[in-house]
N, C-alpha and C positions, 0 to 999 in steps of 0.2 A: 188307520194310517197315519193319524200324529206321532205315535206309539212308533210306530215304523222308521220314521223320517229321524227322531231323539234320536233313535238307537243305531241310524246310519251317520248321525252326525258323530256320536262316542266316535262309531268305528276310523272315522274319517284320518282319526285324529292318530291311530296307528297302526293307518296302511299308506302306501303309497297312490296317488291319484288315480293312474290304471287301473287296480284293484280294486278300486273303494268304487268307481264307476261301475265296475264288472259286476261287481257284488250288489249296488242300489239297482243298476236293470234288471237282475234276478231277483231282487225284493219286491220293486216293485212291480213287476211286469206276473208275480207268483198273486200278490196282494189285489191287483187289478182282476185277474182272472177268477180268483175266490169269490171277490166281489160279482163278478158277470154271472158264474154258477151260480148264487146262490138268489139271484134280487128277483128272476122269478118263477123262485117251484110253487110257489102259491097262486101263482097267476089261473085264474078256470078257461079253460081255452074251448073254447066251442070244436065237436066234431065235424070235419069235413071230407070229401072224397078225395081220397091221395089224391086221384092225380091232377087235382083243384088247388093242391099245398107249396102252390111256387112261394107263395104271399104270406104263407105262414108260419106261425112260431115254430120254428125247429131248435134241438139239443144237438152238438155238437161233441162227443167223449174222445178224449185221445187219452190212447194207456202207452208208457212210453215202459219199453224193456228196464227191470230192474235196476238201478246204479246209473240209469245215461244221464240223466242231464249232470250237465257241466264237461260235456264229452270238445265243447269246443270244435262241435263240428255238427254232424245229423240231427243228432236229439235239441241241440241248440238251436238251433235254425227252425225246426217244425214250432218249437215251443213259442219262439217270436210270430211266425208265421199265425200260430192259431187266432196266437190277440192279434194281430193285424186284418184277418181273416174275418173278428169280431167284431173289429173298429169299422170297415169297409161296409159289414155287411147292414148294420144299424146304421150307417152312415145315408145309406142307398133307403134304406128305412124298411128291410128286411127284419124282422125281428128274430134274432140266434144267441142262445147263450149258448156260452163255450166251455167246454168242464176237462179235464187233465188231471190224469191221478200219475205218480211217480213218486216210487218206495227202491227204499235199499235191498227189499225181501219179496222172493219168488210168492211166496206161501202169499202174504197181505196183498200184491197186488193181485193177485188170482182174486182175493175174498173181496177187493174193493169193486173187482169192474162187476164182480157177478152179485153185487148187492145193489149198486148203482143200476143195471139191469131190472134189477127186480126192485124195487123203489123210486127213482124216479119220478118226477112230477110228468101228470099226462099232458103229450103234446104230440101237434102232427105228424112229427117226424123224426127219428132219430138218428146219428149218423154216430157209428162206432168206429175209428180209426187205432187198428194196432201199428205201431211203428215197427214192430215184429212179426212175419207172416205167422208165426210157427205157434204166438198167443191164442190165433184160431182156435186151438184145442182145448182152451182153457173155457171157452162158450160151452161147450156140450154138456155141461151138467145143468145149467139154465137155459139151452135151447126153446123149452117151452116156458119160458116166461118172455122171450122176443117178441115184439110184438108184429103185425101183421107190414107196420110202416116203418121197419128198423129196416140200416142198412149196415154192412158191413166195407169200413175199403182197408184192404189190409196194403200196406209200404211193402218194397223191398219183394215184390208176389209180383212170380208170372202166371199165365193161364193153366195151366194144371194145379200150383194152389190155391187157386180160385176153385176151379170146379169141385176139388176135392173137399172145403169149405162150405160150400154153396151145397155139395150130398151132405156129409156131414152133421150141418146143422141144418138140412133142411130149408136152406132160405133161398132155393131156386135165383132166380134171377138181380137180388138183392146182394150181392155179394161181390165185391170188386178189388182188382191188383191193382197199383201203379209203380213203379220200378223206372227207373233209369240206368243204360248200360254206362259203366265203367270203359267202354269198348275203345272209344276213341282215345283217350288217356293212356290207355295199356299196348295198344300201339305206338305212340311216340315211346312210349316207356322201354319197348321195344329196339325203335331206334336211336334214343340215348344210350343203351347200352353197347350196340352195335359200333355205333360212333365214337364211344369214350375207353375201349378197348385199346384199340393204336393206338389212344397216346397213350396208355399206362404203358403202354407195351416200349413206347418210345424213351420213356424213361425208367425204364429197366422196374416197372412194376406187375407183379403174377394177377392178372386179374381179369376173369374168365365169366361165362353166364351157364357154362356145361350143367351146374345147380343150382338153381334158383330157391332161395324159401320164401313161404307165403305163411305169414305168421297171421290166425284168425283166432278168434274167443273157441269155436266150435271145431272137432275134426269133420272131415266134409266126410263120414260116415253118421255125424247123428243131423249135420244140417246141409240140405243143400241149398247154396249162396247163389244168389240170381245176380251177380253183379259183372256175368261174361267177365269175368279176368282169365279165368281157367281155358275158358273156351280160348278165349283171343289170344291169351299165349301157347296154345298147342297150333291155333291158325296160323301162328308168324314165322312162329322158332319152327314148327314141326318136330321132329326129332331130336333136335340137334340141342335143347336143353332139356331139361326133368325141374320140372315146380313140384318141389317138396313142400308137402301141408304142418305144419308146427302148432297146433291148439295152443291157448294155453289152458282151456278147462279139460278135464280128464274124462273119455267118454261114463264115466259112471259118473261125472255130477251133474251132467246136464240138467238134471230136476232141480238142483240145487246150486243155485248162481251162485259164481265166487267172487258175486258182489258182498255177501256178508262181511267179509273183509279187503270191501277196496283196495287194501291198499297188499292183498295176494294177490290179484291180478297184475299189478305195480309193478312187487316184486320179480313175478315171474316173466311177466316182460320185458327186467331188467337182465334176467340172467339169461332169456333166449338171446339177447341184441349181445350179452356178453360171451354166450358159443358160438353166433353166429358169427364174431368178430375172430372169434380165436382160428374159425375155421377158414377165415378169407386168408389169415396169414399164414397158413399151414397148407393150403389146397388153392386159393386166388378166387373161392366162390364169396364175392364182393357182394352181390345185390341182393337185396330182399323186399319185398311189399308186405308192408303191414294194416291189420284192419283189428283195430280191437276196440273200436268205441271210447268212453271215458277209458278206457286200460292202455290208451296209447302212451299216455301221462308216461308211461312207467317206462317207454322207449325212449322217449323225448329225452327223462331223466338221464340218461345214461349218456346220450348224444350230446347234450351240455356239458355232462364231465368229462366228456371226452374230445372234444371240441381242438381242433388244431389246423394250422393255415397250410398243411402240406393239405391237399386236396387226396387224395391216394389213401392216406394216412387210415381209413376206416369208412364201414363197409356203407355202401351209397341204397339209401331207404325211400321207397316211395311209400308212401303212408295214404290208405284213402279214407274217403270222407273227413278232412280234419283242417282248421285254416295254414294259410302260410304263414313261416316264421322269418325272422328279416337275424333271427340271432342263431338256429338249430340247424344244422348242417343235413339236413332233407330235403325231397319232394314232394307236393304235395297233390291228389288229388281232391278236386271241390266240384261236389254235384249238388246242381241248384233240386234242393228239397222242395223248398222252401217257395220256388218259384211255380214245381209241378204243382204242388200242391196246393197251393193259392190258383192257379186255373182249374184245377180237378175239382175245387168245393164250390168255388166261384159257379162254374156250369151245373153242380149237383143244386144248390138253390134253383135252378132253372127248368127243373126236368123233372117230368112225375118220378113217384115213387118207380125203382128198378129199372128206368131208362139209358144211365148209364153203361158204358161199353164195359164188357165183364173186364177185359184187361191191359190195361195203354202201358205201354213202355216209351219213353223218352229216350231219344240217341244226339249222337255228334255235340258240338262244340259250344253250341245253345243249353244246354245241360251239363256237359261235363268240362270243366275248364281245370288246369294245372299252372305248374309254372316248371317244369322239363328245358333246358335250354335248348330247345330243337325246332324247327322250321315246322309249319303245316304242311 
């Protein structure tokens, strides 16, 4: 730890205060989690009945999608909450080891989680948290190594995803899903569009919502998004608008995460922003929903480079799961993944194995906030 602090002092001289504090938080948090993950690997734990293991030592492994830490949104909030959960659990007398896996590469991530499943220390319970539900298929090769008291929490998953994973991994009631609907903010975005269009018309600006772009990492053919965005748009707008899905990663690239070069994802996001700006200028389609995880930064770079005091000069962006910005001209939806996970994980420590609900979805403004300029 002392070596880490020494390096941080040197870096401080080269960075502004905000950048330094963000880096310090990430580095120190990683060091704390590393220490926590190694602290009890050699402990001898006596075996007890799963139903009596509420206060017994447990391990929680959180697996991040490749390249997603540092997204200033969902992934970062989950990592921060994992450490808070670790502190809170130990402060209340429970014994919890927390671990996490984060890499820029799919193959390494899959190998790391499989190795951990096969070799982690013997404890009473293990919880594997997959921050993207599609990663459940990575466990099929090691499902025979899963222990009778292992449980799986799939984030951003619905009941169908839970049933599918439980069947393929033979885990029955030990697979759970946790999700947050973005419907609350999407409805507000629809109101914002309808409020903004006549204002633009009064200023002689051609702004329409006949076609709305939806920029995501993968196409809808490859990944069923469980955020309620598409369903809510159709519910509110009906046939008056067409939602066009624009994936960043080509369909054939699904198994090879583009994070191999995060810069590539950012470049593609920048290109799509440029393209949609051109579409806005030519046809008036000025609204876009962006959900690219860490790749959101590429879109933000475009917005920063095209700042204008003219409100209607550029496309109107709603970005999902990223922080608000005082300098970037966009709106943000912030879902309270940290809050939802903390509530779920705290309940999990108090319940016997397999007792948690199969699927939990949170709704409304308690779990979904935004900075859209509309009234509730």
